[in-house]
PDBQT receptor file of N, H, CA, C and O in Angstrom, charges set to zero:
ATOM      1  N   UNK A   1     143.505-161.184 -72.625  1.00  0.00    +0.000 N 
ATOM      2  CA  UNK A   1     142.154-160.963 -72.165  1.00  0.00    +0.000 C 
ATOM      3  C   UNK A   1     142.107-161.208 -70.662  1.00  0.00    +0.000 C 
ATOM      4  O   UNK A   1     141.994-162.361 -70.244  1.00  0.00    +0.000 OA
ATOM      5  N   UNK A   2     142.192-160.169 -69.836  1.00  0.00    +0.000 N 
ATOM      6  H   UNK A   2     142.284-159.233 -70.175  1.00  0.00    +0.000 HD
ATOM      7  CA  UNK A   2     142.137-160.359 -68.397  1.00  0.00    +0.000 C 
ATOM      8  C   UNK A   2     140.761-160.815 -67.934  1.00  0.00    +0.000 C 
ATOM      9  O   UNK A   2     139.727-160.302 -68.362  1.00  0.00    +0.000 OA
ATOM     10  N   UNK A   3     140.790-161.791 -67.049  1.00  0.00    +0.000 N 
ATOM     11  H   UNK A   3     141.629-162.209 -66.702  1.00  0.00    +0.000 HD
ATOM     12  CA  UNK A   3     139.556-162.245 -66.409  1.00  0.00    +0.000 C 
ATOM     13  C   UNK A   3     139.795-162.186 -64.910  1.00  0.00    +0.000 C 
ATOM     14  O   UNK A   3     140.687-162.859 -64.392  1.00  0.00    +0.000 OA
ATOM     15  N   UNK A   4     139.009-161.390 -64.219  1.00  0.00    +0.000 N 
ATOM     16  H   UNK A   4     138.284-160.844 -64.640  1.00  0.00    +0.000 HD
ATOM     17  CA  UNK A   4     139.111-161.248 -62.775  1.00  0.00    +0.000 C 
ATOM     18  C   UNK A   4     137.945-161.991 -62.147  1.00  0.00    +0.000 C 
ATOM     19  O   UNK A   4     136.785-161.750 -62.483  1.00  0.00    +0.000 OA
ATOM     20  N   UNK A   5     138.264-162.894 -61.235  1.00  0.00    +0.000 N 
ATOM     21  H   UNK A   5     139.206-163.090 -60.962  1.00  0.00    +0.000 HD
ATOM     22  CA  UNK A   5     137.230-163.663 -60.550  1.00  0.00    +0.000 C 
ATOM     23  C   UNK A   5     137.280-163.301 -59.078  1.00  0.00    +0.000 C 
ATOM     24  O   UNK A   5     138.314-163.453 -58.429  1.00  0.00    +0.000 OA
ATOM     25  N   UNK A   6     136.167-162.823 -58.555  1.00  0.00    +0.000 N 
ATOM     26  H   UNK A   6     135.327-162.699 -59.082  1.00  0.00    +0.000 HD
ATOM     27  CA  UNK A   6     136.082-162.445 -57.150  1.00  0.00    +0.000 C 
ATOM     28  C   UNK A   6     135.165-163.435 -56.449  1.00  0.00    +0.000 C 
ATOM     29  O   UNK A   6     133.978-163.539 -56.760  1.00  0.00    +0.000 OA
ATOM     30  N   UNK A   7     135.742-164.157 -55.499  1.00  0.00    +0.000 N 
ATOM     31  H   UNK A   7     136.705-164.073 -55.247  1.00  0.00    +0.000 HD
ATOM     32  CA  UNK A   7     134.985-165.135 -54.723  1.00  0.00    +0.000 C 
ATOM     33  C   UNK A   7     134.915-164.635 -53.298  1.00  0.00    +0.000 C 
ATOM     34  O   UNK A   7     135.938-164.350 -52.675  1.00  0.00    +0.000 OA
ATOM     35  N   UNK A   8     133.696-164.530 -52.784  1.00  0.00    +0.000 N 
ATOM     36  H   UNK A   8     132.865-164.761 -53.290  1.00  0.00    +0.000 HD
ATOM     37  CA  UNK A   8     133.500-164.008 -51.434  1.00  0.00    +0.000 C 
ATOM     38  C   UNK A   8     132.177-164.467 -50.889  1.00  0.00    +0.000 C 
ATOM     39  O   UNK A   8     131.388-165.108 -51.583  1.00  0.00    +0.000 OA
ATOM     40  N   UNK A   9     131.936-164.129 -49.625  1.00  0.00    +0.000 N 
ATOM     41  H   UNK A   9     132.577-163.608 -49.061  1.00  0.00    +0.000 HD
ATOM     42  CA  UNK A   9     130.666-164.473 -49.001  1.00  0.00    +0.000 C 
ATOM     43  C   UNK A   9     129.586-163.552 -49.563  1.00  0.00    +0.000 C 
ATOM     44  O   UNK A   9     129.786-162.341 -49.657  1.00  0.00    +0.000 OA
ATOM     45  N   UNK A  10     128.476-164.110 -49.927  1.00  0.00    +0.000 N 
ATOM     46  H   UNK A  10     128.314-165.094 -49.851  1.00  0.00    +0.000 HD
ATOM     47  CA  UNK A  10     127.367-163.348 -50.487  1.00  0.00    +0.000 C 
ATOM     48  C   UNK A  10     126.901-162.270 -49.521  1.00  0.00    +0.000 C 
ATOM     49  O   UNK A  10     127.026-162.405 -48.303  1.00  0.00    +0.000 OA
ATOM     50  N   UNK A  11     126.357-161.191 -50.093  1.00  0.00    +0.000 N 
ATOM     51  H   UNK A  11     126.256-161.081 -51.082  1.00  0.00    +0.000 HD
ATOM     52  CA  UNK A  11     125.798-160.142 -49.248  1.00  0.00    +0.000 C 
ATOM     53  C   UNK A  11     126.011-158.743 -49.783  1.00  0.00    +0.000 C 
ATOM     54  O   UNK A  11     125.508-157.784 -49.196  1.00  0.00    +0.000 OA
ATOM     55  N   UNK A  12     126.741-158.593 -50.879  1.00  0.00    +0.000 N 
ATOM     56  H   UNK A  12     127.149-159.372 -51.355  1.00  0.00    +0.000 HD
ATOM     57  CA  UNK A  12     126.944-157.256 -51.447  1.00  0.00    +0.000 C 
ATOM     58  C   UNK A  12     125.828-156.946 -52.433  1.00  0.00    +0.000 C 
ATOM     59  O   UNK A  12     125.277-157.840 -53.074  1.00  0.00    +0.000 OA
ATOM     60  N   UNK A  13     125.510-155.676 -52.539  1.00  0.00    +0.000 N 
ATOM     61  H   UNK A  13     125.957-154.950 -52.017  1.00  0.00    +0.000 HD
ATOM     62  CA  UNK A  13     124.446-155.240 -53.444  1.00  0.00    +0.000 C 
ATOM     63  C   UNK A  13     124.963-155.152 -54.877  1.00  0.00    +0.000 C 
ATOM     64  O   UNK A  13     126.167-155.179 -55.129  1.00  0.00    +0.000 OA
ATOM     65  N   UNK A  14     124.026-155.048 -55.796  1.00  0.00    +0.000 N 
ATOM     66  H   UNK A  14     123.047-155.027 -55.591  1.00  0.00    +0.000 HD
ATOM     67  CA  UNK A  14     124.393-154.869 -57.204  1.00  0.00    +0.000 C 
ATOM     68  C   UNK A  14     125.186-153.582 -57.388  1.00  0.00    +0.000 C 
ATOM     69  O   UNK A  14     126.109-153.535 -58.201  1.00  0.00    +0.000 OA
ATOM     70  N   UNK A  15     124.837-152.540 -56.642  1.00  0.00    +0.000 N 
ATOM     71  H   UNK A  15     124.088-152.578 -55.981  1.00  0.00    +0.000 HD
ATOM     72  CA  UNK A  15     125.556-151.266 -56.749  1.00  0.00    +0.000 C 
ATOM     73  C   UNK A  15     127.001-151.416 -56.264  1.00  0.00    +0.000 C 
ATOM     74  O   UNK A  15     127.910-150.868 -56.887  1.00  0.00    +0.000 OA
ATOM     75  N   UNK A  16     127.227-152.128 -55.192  1.00  0.00    +0.000 N 
ATOM     76  H   UNK A  16     126.488-152.572 -54.685  1.00  0.00    +0.000 HD
ATOM     77  CA  UNK A  16     128.584-152.366 -54.701  1.00  0.00    +0.000 C 
ATOM     78  C   UNK A  16     129.405-153.124 -55.749  1.00  0.00    +0.000 C 
ATOM     79  O   UNK A  16     130.558-152.781 -56.007  1.00  0.00    +0.000 OA
ATOM     80  N   UNK A  17     128.811-154.142 -56.343  1.00  0.00    +0.000 N 
ATOM     81  H   UNK A  17     127.874-154.421 -56.133  1.00  0.00    +0.000 HD
ATOM     82  CA  UNK A  17     129.504-154.918 -57.376  1.00  0.00    +0.000 C 
ATOM     83  C   UNK A  17     129.787-154.047 -58.600  1.00  0.00    +0.000 C 
ATOM     84  O   UNK A  17     130.849-154.159 -59.211  1.00  0.00    +0.000 OA
ATOM     85  N   UNK A  18     128.858-153.200 -58.950  1.00  0.00    +0.000 N 
ATOM     86  H   UNK A  18     127.995-153.109 -58.453  1.00  0.00    +0.000 HD
ATOM     87  CA  UNK A  18     129.036-152.295 -60.087  1.00  0.00    +0.000 C 
ATOM     88  C   UNK A  18     130.257-151.390 -59.856  1.00  0.00    +0.000 C 
ATOM     89  O   UNK A  18     131.085-151.218 -60.751  1.00  0.00    +0.000 OA
ATOM     90  N   UNK A  19     130.359-150.821 -58.666  1.00  0.00    +0.000 N 
ATOM     91  H   UNK A  19     129.686-150.960 -57.939  1.00  0.00    +0.000 HD
ATOM     92  CA  UNK A  19     131.483-149.934 -58.349  1.00  0.00    +0.000 C 
ATOM     93  C   UNK A  19     132.812-150.689 -58.355  1.00  0.00    +0.000 C 
ATOM     94  O   UNK A  19     133.814-150.190 -58.867  1.00  0.00    +0.000 OA
ATOM     95  N   UNK A  20     132.811-151.885 -57.788  1.00  0.00    +0.000 N 
ATOM     96  H   UNK A  20     131.996-152.290 -57.372  1.00  0.00    +0.000 HD
ATOM     97  CA  UNK A  20     134.034-152.688 -57.767  1.00  0.00    +0.000 C 
ATOM     98  C   UNK A  20     134.452-153.057 -59.185  1.00  0.00    +0.000 C 
ATOM     99  O   UNK A  20     135.635-153.003 -59.522  1.00  0.00    +0.000 OA
ATOM    100  N   UNK A  21     133.485-153.431 -60.013  1.00  0.00    +0.000 N 
ATOM    101  H   UNK A  21     132.525-153.476 -59.739  1.00  0.00    +0.000 HD
ATOM    102  CA  UNK A  21     133.775-153.765 -61.403  1.00  0.00    +0.000 C 
ATOM    103  C   UNK A  21     134.414-152.586 -62.120  1.00  0.00    +0.000 C 
ATOM    104  O   UNK A  21     135.391-152.759 -62.850  1.00  0.00    +0.000 OA
ATOM    105  N   UNK A  22     133.874-151.395 -61.920  1.00  0.00    +0.000 N 
ATOM    106  H   UNK A  22     133.081-151.255 -61.327  1.00  0.00    +0.000 HD
ATOM    107  CA  UNK A  22     134.426-150.202 -62.573  1.00  0.00    +0.000 C 
ATOM    108  C   UNK A  22     135.849-149.921 -62.117  1.00  0.00    +0.000 C 
ATOM    109  O   UNK A  22     136.702-149.584 -62.937  1.00  0.00    +0.000 OA
ATOM    110  N   UNK A  23     136.116-150.052 -60.835  1.00  0.00    +0.000 N 
ATOM    111  H   UNK A  23     135.422-150.326 -60.168  1.00  0.00    +0.000 HD
ATOM    112  CA  UNK A  23     137.453-149.755 -60.304  1.00  0.00    +0.000 C 
ATOM    113  C   UNK A  23     138.482-150.789 -60.748  1.00  0.00    +0.000 C 
ATOM    114  O   UNK A  23     139.603-150.435 -61.113  1.00  0.00    +0.000 OA
ATOM    115  N   UNK A  24     138.104-152.067 -60.719  1.00  0.00    +0.000 N 
ATOM    116  H   UNK A  24     137.193-152.355 -60.424  1.00  0.00    +0.000 HD
ATOM    117  CA  UNK A  24     139.013-153.121 -61.169  1.00  0.00    +0.000 C 
ATOM    118  C   UNK A  24     139.317-152.940 -62.653  1.00  0.00    +0.000 C 
ATOM    119  O   UNK A  24     140.467-153.050 -63.077  1.00  0.00    +0.000 OA
ATOM    120  N   UNK A  25     138.293-152.668 -63.425  1.00  0.00    +0.000 N 
ATOM    121  H   UNK A  25     137.358-152.579 -63.080  1.00  0.00    +0.000 HD
ATOM    122  CA  UNK A  25     138.473-152.460 -64.863  1.00  0.00    +0.000 C 
ATOM    123  C   UNK A  25     139.379-151.266 -65.125  1.00  0.00    +0.000 C 
ATOM    124  O   UNK A  25     140.279-151.342 -65.961  1.00  0.00    +0.000 OA
ATOM    125  N   UNK A  26     139.151-150.180 -64.427  1.00  0.00    +0.000 N 
ATOM    126  H   UNK A  26     138.420-150.118 -63.748  1.00  0.00    +0.000 HD
ATOM    127  CA  UNK A  26     139.974-148.982 -64.592  1.00  0.00    +0.000 C 
ATOM    128  C   UNK A  26     141.446-149.273 -64.285  1.00  0.00    +0.000 C 
ATOM    129  O   UNK A  26     142.338-148.829 -65.010  1.00  0.00    +0.000 OA
ATOM    130  N   UNK A  27     141.689-150.014 -63.217  1.00  0.00    +0.000 N 
ATOM    131  H   UNK A  27     140.965-150.374 -62.628  1.00  0.00    +0.000 HD
ATOM    132  CA  UNK A  27     143.071-150.349 -62.851  1.00  0.00    +0.000 C 
ATOM    133  C   UNK A  27     143.740-151.191 -63.934  1.00  0.00    +0.000 C 
ATOM    134  O   UNK A  27     144.914-150.983 -64.240  1.00  0.00    +0.000 OA
ATOM    135  N   UNK A  28     143.012-152.131 -64.510  1.00  0.00    +0.000 N 
ATOM    136  H   UNK A  28     142.059-152.300 -64.261  1.00  0.00    +0.000 HD
ATOM    137  CA  UNK A  28     143.593-152.966 -65.560  1.00  0.00    +0.000 C 
ATOM    138  C   UNK A  28     143.879-152.166 -66.829  1.00  0.00    +0.000 C 
ATOM    139  O   UNK A  28     144.872-152.417 -67.512  1.00  0.00    +0.000 OA
ATOM    140  N   UNK A  29     143.015-151.208 -67.141  1.00  0.00    +0.000 N 
ATOM    141  H   UNK A  29     142.209-151.005 -66.585  1.00  0.00    +0.000 HD
ATOM    142  CA  UNK A  29     143.244-150.361 -68.314  1.00  0.00    +0.000 C 
ATOM    143  C   UNK A  29     144.439-149.450 -68.075  1.00  0.00    +0.000 C 
ATOM    144  O   UNK A  29     145.333-149.359 -68.917  1.00  0.00    +0.000 OA
ATOM    145  N   UNK A  30     144.459-148.772 -66.924  1.00  0.00    +0.000 N 
ATOM    146  H   UNK A  30     143.734-148.845 -66.240  1.00  0.00    +0.000 HD
ATOM    147  CA  UNK A  30     145.490-147.776 -66.653  1.00  0.00    +0.000 C 
ATOM    148  C   UNK A  30     146.847-148.403 -66.319  1.00  0.00    +0.000 C 
ATOM    149  O   UNK A  30     147.872-147.985 -66.858  1.00  0.00    +0.000 OA
ATOM    150  N   UNK A  31     146.857-149.383 -65.450  1.00  0.00    +0.000 N 
ATOM    151  H   UNK A  31     146.025-149.722 -65.012  1.00  0.00    +0.000 HD
ATOM    152  CA  UNK A  31     148.120-149.935 -64.973  1.00  0.00    +0.000 C 
ATOM    153  C   UNK A  31     148.535-151.212 -65.690  1.00  0.00    +0.000 C 
ATOM    154  O   UNK A  31     149.721-151.529 -65.769  1.00  0.00    +0.000 OA
ATOM    155  N   UNK A  32     147.563-151.937 -66.207  1.00  0.00    +0.000 N 
ATOM    156  H   UNK A  32     146.599-151.680 -66.143  1.00  0.00    +0.000 HD
ATOM    157  CA  UNK A  32     147.868-153.198 -66.874  1.00  0.00    +0.000 C 
ATOM    158  C   UNK A  32     147.872-153.114 -68.388  1.00  0.00    +0.000 C 
ATOM    159  O   UNK A  32     148.162-154.094 -69.074  1.00  0.00    +0.000 OA
ATOM    160  N   UNK A  33     147.546-151.927 -68.908  1.00  0.00    +0.000 N 
ATOM    161  H   UNK A  33     147.310-151.131 -68.351  1.00  0.00    +0.000 HD
ATOM    162  CA  UNK A  33     147.500-151.687 -70.353  1.00  0.00    +0.000 C 
ATOM    163  C   UNK A  33     146.573-152.659 -71.087  1.00  0.00    +0.000 C 
ATOM    164  O   UNK A  33     146.813-153.000 -72.245  1.00  0.00    +0.000 OA
ATOM    165  N   UNK A  34     145.525-153.095 -70.412  1.00  0.00    +0.000 N 
ATOM    166  H   UNK A  34     145.330-152.817 -69.471  1.00  0.00    +0.000 HD
ATOM    167  CA  UNK A  34     144.550-153.981 -71.036  1.00  0.00    +0.000 C 
ATOM    168  C   UNK A  34     143.548-153.146 -71.824  1.00  0.00    +0.000 C 
ATOM    169  O   UNK A  34     143.288-151.989 -71.497  1.00  0.00    +0.000 OA
ATOM    170  N   UNK A  35     142.999-153.745 -72.853  1.00  0.00    +0.000 N 
ATOM    171  H   UNK A  35     143.210-154.686 -73.119  1.00  0.00    +0.000 HD
ATOM    172  CA  UNK A  35     141.950-153.080 -73.619  1.00  0.00    +0.000 C 
ATOM    173  C   UNK A  35     140.623-153.262 -72.887  1.00  0.00    +0.000 C 
ATOM    174  O   UNK A  35     140.273-154.363 -72.462  1.00  0.00    +0.000 OA
ATOM    175  N   UNK A  36     139.904-152.167 -72.752  1.00  0.00    +0.000 N 
ATOM    176  H   UNK A  36     140.188-151.272 -73.097  1.00  0.00    +0.000 HD
ATOM    177  CA  UNK A  36     138.634-152.175 -72.024  1.00  0.00    +0.000 C 
ATOM    178  C   UNK A  36     137.715-153.303 -72.479  1.00  0.00    +0.000 C 
ATOM    179  O   UNK A  36     137.131-154.004 -71.653  1.00  0.00    +0.000 OA
ATOM    180  N   UNK A  37     137.591-153.474 -73.768  1.00  0.00    +0.000 N 
ATOM    181  H   UNK A  37     138.066-152.905 -74.439  1.00  0.00    +0.000 HD
ATOM    182  CA  UNK A  37     136.646-154.463 -74.305  1.00  0.00    +0.000 C 
ATOM    183  C   UNK A  37     137.073-155.909 -74.034  1.00  0.00    +0.000 C 
ATOM    184  O   UNK A  37     136.292-156.836 -74.247  1.00  0.00    +0.000 OA
ATOM    185  N   UNK A  38     138.299-156.103 -73.570  1.00  0.00    +0.000 N 
ATOM    186  H   UNK A  38     138.934-155.350 -73.397  1.00  0.00    +0.000 HD
ATOM    187  CA  UNK A  38     138.786-157.457 -73.298  1.00  0.00    +0.000 C 
ATOM    188  C   UNK A  38     138.713-157.852 -71.827  1.00  0.00    +0.000 C 
ATOM    189  O   UNK A  38     139.062-158.978 -71.471  1.00  0.00    +0.000 OA
ATOM    190  N   UNK A  39     138.270-156.952 -70.981  1.00  0.00    +0.000 N 
ATOM    191  H   UNK A  39     137.987-156.037 -71.269  1.00  0.00    +0.000 HD
ATOM    192  CA  UNK A  39     138.277-157.211 -69.542  1.00  0.00    +0.000 C 
ATOM    193  C   UNK A  39     136.961-157.833 -69.101  1.00  0.00    +0.000 C 
ATOM    194  O   UNK A  39     135.879-157.344 -69.427  1.00  0.00    +0.000 OA
ATOM    195  N   UNK A  40     137.080-158.921 -68.353  1.00  0.00    +0.000 N 
ATOM    196  H   UNK A  40     137.959-159.318 -68.087  1.00  0.00    +0.000 HD
ATOM    197  CA  UNK A  40     135.914-159.628 -67.835  1.00  0.00    +0.000 C 
ATOM    198  C   UNK A  40     136.040-159.718 -66.321  1.00  0.00    +0.000 C 
ATOM    199  O   UNK A  40     137.120-159.997 -65.799  1.00  0.00    +0.000 OA
ATOM    200  N   UNK A  41     134.939-159.483 -65.616  1.00  0.00    +0.000 N 
ATOM    201  H   UNK A  41     134.061-159.257 -66.039  1.00  0.00    +0.000 HD
ATOM    202  CA  UNK A  41     134.912-159.602 -64.160  1.00  0.00    +0.000 C 
ATOM    203  C   UNK A  41     133.718-160.482 -63.796  1.00  0.00    +0.000 C 
ATOM    204  O   UNK A  41     132.602-160.261 -64.267  1.00  0.00    +0.000 OA
ATOM    205  N   UNK A  42     133.968-161.476 -62.955  1.00  0.00    +0.000 N 
ATOM    206  H   UNK A  42     134.874-161.655 -62.572  1.00  0.00    +0.000 HD
ATOM    207  CA  UNK A  42     132.872-162.321 -62.479  1.00  0.00    +0.000 C 
ATOM    208  C   UNK A  42     132.879-162.346 -60.952  1.00  0.00    +0.000 C 
ATOM    209  O   UNK A  42     133.926-162.232 -60.314  1.00  0.00    +0.000 OA
ATOM    210  N   UNK A  43     131.702-162.496 -60.394  1.00  0.00    +0.000 N 
ATOM    211  H   UNK A  43     130.852-162.589 -60.912  1.00  0.00    +0.000 HD
ATOM    212  CA  UNK A  43     131.539-162.601 -58.946  1.00  0.00    +0.000 C 
ATOM    213  C   UNK A  43     130.981-163.974 -58.619  1.00  0.00    +0.000 C 
ATOM    214  O   UNK A  43     130.009-164.425 -59.226  1.00  0.00    +0.000 OA
ATOM    215  N   UNK A  44     131.601-164.627 -57.662  1.00  0.00    +0.000 N 
ATOM    216  H   UNK A  44     132.390-164.260 -57.169  1.00  0.00    +0.000 HD
ATOM    217  CA  UNK A  44     131.111-165.908 -57.163  1.00  0.00    +0.000 C 
ATOM    218  C   UNK A  44     130.706-165.668 -55.712  1.00  0.00    +0.000 C 
ATOM    219  O   UNK A  44     131.545-165.606 -54.813  1.00  0.00    +0.000 OA
ATOM    220  N   UNK A  45     129.416-165.539 -55.515  1.00  0.00    +0.000 N 
ATOM    221  H   UNK A  45     128.734-165.590 -56.245  1.00  0.00    +0.000 HD
ATOM    222  CA  UNK A  45     128.868-165.274 -54.189  1.00  0.00    +0.000 C 
ATOM    223  C   UNK A  45     128.552-166.600 -53.507  1.00  0.00    +0.000 C 
ATOM    224  O   UNK A  45     127.695-167.357 -53.962  1.00  0.00    +0.000 OA
ATOM    225  N   UNK A  46     129.245-166.864 -52.430  1.00  0.00    +0.000 N 
ATOM    226  H   UNK A  46     129.942-166.249 -52.061  1.00  0.00    +0.000 HD
ATOM    227  CA  UNK A  46     129.052-168.106 -51.707  1.00  0.00    +0.000 C 
ATOM    228  C   UNK A  46     128.256-167.872 -50.429  1.00  0.00    +0.000 C 
ATOM    229  O   UNK A  46     128.424-166.844 -49.773  1.00  0.00    +0.000 OA
ATOM    230  N   UNK A  47     127.393-168.814 -50.074  1.00  0.00    +0.000 N 
ATOM    231  H   UNK A  47     127.257-169.649 -50.607  1.00  0.00    +0.000 HD
ATOM    232  CA  UNK A  47     126.718-168.697 -48.793  1.00  0.00    +0.000 C 
ATOM    233  C   UNK A  47     127.746-168.828 -47.668  1.00  0.00    +0.000 C 
ATOM    234  O   UNK A  47     128.773-169.487 -47.829  1.00  0.00    +0.000 OA
ATOM    235  N   UNK A  48     127.464-168.203 -46.546  1.00  0.00    +0.000 N 
ATOM    236  H   UNK A  48     126.630-167.667 -46.415  1.00  0.00    +0.000 HD
ATOM    237  CA  UNK A  48     128.380-168.235 -45.406  1.00  0.00    +0.000 C 
ATOM    238  C   UNK A  48     128.643-169.662 -44.926  1.00  0.00    +0.000 C 
ATOM    239  O   UNK A  48     129.646-169.916 -44.261  1.00  0.00    +0.000 OA
ATOM    240  N   UNK A  49     127.754-170.585 -45.257  1.00  0.00    +0.000 N 
ATOM    241  H   UNK A  49     126.939-170.378 -45.798  1.00  0.00    +0.000 HD
ATOM    242  CA  UNK A  49     127.944-171.992 -44.876  1.00  0.00    +0.000 C 
ATOM    243  C   UNK A  49     128.936-172.706 -45.784  1.00  0.00    +0.000 C 
ATOM    244  O   UNK A  49     129.348-173.829 -45.494  1.00  0.00    +0.000 OA
ATOM    245  N   UNK A  50     129.323-172.057 -46.886  1.00  0.00    +0.000 N 
ATOM    246  H   UNK A  50     128.988-171.145 -47.122  1.00  0.00    +0.000 HD
ATOM    247  CA  UNK A  50     130.241-172.676 -47.853  1.00  0.00    +0.000 C 
ATOM    248  C   UNK A  50     131.581-171.968 -47.917  1.00  0.00    +0.000 C 
ATOM    249  O   UNK A  50     132.325-172.148 -48.882  1.00  0.00    +0.000 OA
ATOM    250  N   UNK A  51     131.903-171.174 -46.923  1.00  0.00    +0.000 N 
ATOM    251  H   UNK A  51     131.299-171.027 -46.140  1.00  0.00    +0.000 HD
ATOM    252  CA  UNK A  51     133.141-170.388 -46.939  1.00  0.00    +0.000 C 
ATOM    253  C   UNK A  51     133.728-170.390 -45.533  1.00  0.00    +0.000 C 
ATOM    254  O   UNK A  51     133.023-170.140 -44.554  1.00  0.00    +0.000 OA
ATOM    255  N   UNK A  52     135.023-170.675 -45.443  1.00  0.00    +0.000 N 
ATOM    256  H   UNK A  52     135.595-170.878 -46.237  1.00  0.00    +0.000 HD
ATOM    257  CA  UNK A  52     135.679-170.727 -44.133  1.00  0.00    +0.000 C 
ATOM    258  C   UNK A  52     136.938-169.874 -44.136  1.00  0.00    +0.000 C 
ATOM    259  O   UNK A  52     137.601-169.714 -45.161  1.00  0.00    +0.000 OA
ATOM    260  N   UNK A  53     137.250-169.336 -42.974  1.00  0.00    +0.000 N 
ATOM    261  H   UNK A  53     136.712-169.466 -42.141  1.00  0.00    +0.000 HD
ATOM    262  CA  UNK A  53     138.483-168.583 -42.756  1.00  0.00    +0.000 C 
ATOM    263  C   UNK A  53     139.145-169.145 -41.506  1.00  0.00    +0.000 C 
ATOM    264  O   UNK A  53     138.491-169.326 -40.479  1.00  0.00    +0.000 OA
ATOM    265  N   UNK A  54     140.431-169.418 -41.593  1.00  0.00    +0.000 N 
ATOM    266  H   UNK A  54     140.962-169.271 -42.428  1.00  0.00    +0.000 HD
ATOM    267  CA  UNK A  54     141.194-169.907 -40.441  1.00  0.00    +0.000 C 
ATOM    268  C   UNK A  54     140.532-171.123 -39.793  1.00  0.00    +0.000 C 
ATOM    269  O   UNK A  54     140.566-171.279 -38.572  1.00  0.00    +0.000 OA
ATOM    270  N   UNK A  55     139.938-171.972 -40.609  1.00  0.00    +0.000 N 
ATOM    271  H   UNK A  55     139.911-171.845 -41.600  1.00  0.00    +0.000 HD
ATOM    272  CA  UNK A  55     139.345-173.200 -40.112  1.00  0.00    +0.000 C 
ATOM    273  C   UNK A  55     137.968-173.060 -39.495  1.00  0.00    +0.000 C 
ATOM    274  O   UNK A  55     137.452-174.012 -38.909  1.00  0.00    +0.000 OA
ATOM    275  N   UNK A  56     137.363-171.882 -39.619  1.00  0.00    +0.000 N 
ATOM    276  H   UNK A  56     137.781-171.108 -40.095  1.00  0.00    +0.000 HD
ATOM    277  CA  UNK A  56     136.037-171.649 -39.036  1.00  0.00    +0.000 C 
ATOM    278  C   UNK A  56     135.087-171.191 -40.136  1.00  0.00    +0.000 C 
ATOM    279  O   UNK A  56     135.393-170.268 -40.891  1.00  0.00    +0.000 OA
ATOM    280  N   UNK A  57     133.936-171.842 -40.218  1.00  0.00    +0.000 N 
ATOM    281  H   UNK A  57     133.687-172.592 -39.604  1.00  0.00    +0.000 HD
ATOM    282  CA  UNK A  57     132.948-171.439 -41.210  1.00  0.00    +0.000 C 
ATOM    283  C   UNK A  57     132.504-170.010 -40.924  1.00  0.00    +0.000 C 
ATOM    284  O   UNK A  57     132.303-169.638 -39.768  1.00  0.00    +0.000 OA
ATOM    285  N   UNK A  58     132.351-169.217 -41.968  1.00  0.00    +0.000 N 
ATOM    286  H   UNK A  58     132.513-169.520 -42.907  1.00  0.00    +0.000 HD
ATOM    287  CA  UNK A  58     131.941-167.831 -41.802  1.00  0.00    +0.000 C 
ATOM    288  C   UNK A  58     130.573-167.760 -41.107  1.00  0.00    +0.000 C 
ATOM    289  O   UNK A  58     130.318-166.843 -40.326  1.00  0.00    +0.000 OA
ATOM    290  N   UNK A  59     129.707-168.723 -41.393  1.00  0.00    +0.000 N 
ATOM    291  H   UNK A  59     129.915-169.467 -42.028  1.00  0.00    +0.000 HD
ATOM    292  CA  UNK A  59     128.390-168.756 -40.754  1.00  0.00    +0.000 C 
ATOM    293  C   UNK A  59     128.501-168.855 -39.236  1.00  0.00    +0.000 C 
ATOM    294  O   UNK A  59     127.595-168.434 -38.518  1.00  0.00    +0.000 OA
ATOM    295  N   UNK A  60     129.598-169.406 -38.751  1.00  0.00    +0.000 N 
ATOM    296  H   UNK A  60     130.334-169.749 -39.335  1.00  0.00    +0.000 HD
ATOM    297  CA  UNK A  60     129.797-169.556 -37.316  1.00  0.00    +0.000 C 
ATOM    298  C   UNK A  60     130.533-168.379 -36.688  1.00  0.00    +0.000 C 
ATOM    299  O   UNK A  60     130.716-168.353 -35.471  1.00  0.00    +0.000 OA
ATOM    300  N   UNK A  61     130.956-167.412 -37.484  1.00  0.00    +0.000 N 
ATOM    301  H   UNK A  61     130.807-167.433 -38.472  1.00  0.00    +0.000 HD
ATOM    302  CA  UNK A  61     131.757-166.301 -36.983  1.00  0.00    +0.000 C 
ATOM    303  C   UNK A  61     130.927-165.112 -36.518  1.00  0.00    +0.000 C 
ATOM    304  O   UNK A  61     131.461-164.221 -35.858  1.00  0.00    +0.000 OA
ATOM    305  N   UNK A  62     129.663-165.074 -36.836  1.00  0.00    +0.000 N 
ATOM    306  H   UNK A  62     129.229-165.798 -37.372  1.00  0.00    +0.000 HD
ATOM    307  CA  UNK A  62     128.776-163.987 -36.441  1.00  0.00    +0.000 C 
ATOM    308  C   UNK A  62     129.336-162.617 -36.832  1.00  0.00    +0.000 C 
ATOM    309  O   UNK A  62     129.573-161.761 -35.979  1.00  0.00    +0.000 OA
ATOM    310  N   UNK A  63     129.536-162.434 -38.107  1.00  0.00    +0.000 N 
ATOM    311  H   UNK A  63     129.344-163.130 -38.799  1.00  0.00    +0.000 HD
ATOM    312  CA  UNK A  63     130.011-161.158 -38.628  1.00  0.00    +0.000 C 
ATOM    313  C   UNK A  63     129.324-160.886 -39.944  1.00  0.00    +0.000 C 
ATOM    314  O   UNK A  63     128.785-161.797 -40.573  1.00  0.00    +0.000 OA
ATOM    315  N   UNK A  64     129.343-159.640 -40.360  1.00  0.00    +0.000 N 
ATOM    316  H   UNK A  64     129.781-158.900 -39.850  1.00  0.00    +0.000 HD
ATOM    317  CA  UNK A  64     128.764-159.257 -41.646  1.00  0.00    +0.000 C 
ATOM    318  C   UNK A  64     129.791-159.506 -42.748  1.00  0.00    +0.000 C 
ATOM    319  O   UNK A  64     130.992-159.414 -42.497  1.00  0.00    +0.000 OA
ATOM    320  N   UNK A  65     129.339-159.820 -43.964  1.00  0.00    +0.000 N 
ATOM    321  H   UNK A  65     128.363-159.894 -44.168  1.00  0.00    +0.000 HD
ATOM    322  CA  UNK A  65     130.282-160.019 -45.078  1.00  0.00    +0.000 C 
ATOM    323  C   UNK A  65     131.001-158.734 -45.435  1.00  0.00    +0.000 C 
ATOM    324  O   UNK A  65     131.827-158.722 -46.347  1.00  0.00    +0.000 OA
TER     325      UNK A  65
């Protein structure tokens, strides 16, 4: 039972997440031979104040997610 967890800075729309879910699921079915009904995808949307890259908080980087 594949479970894909995507953790990123919040800011994507429901439509963007829907498309990503479909593509990830398709890849697992086609390339990973997983059964569609067994695939789970979760999104963990973090505020920019709770996510850092290269030692710098994303909130301090002045960029879009």
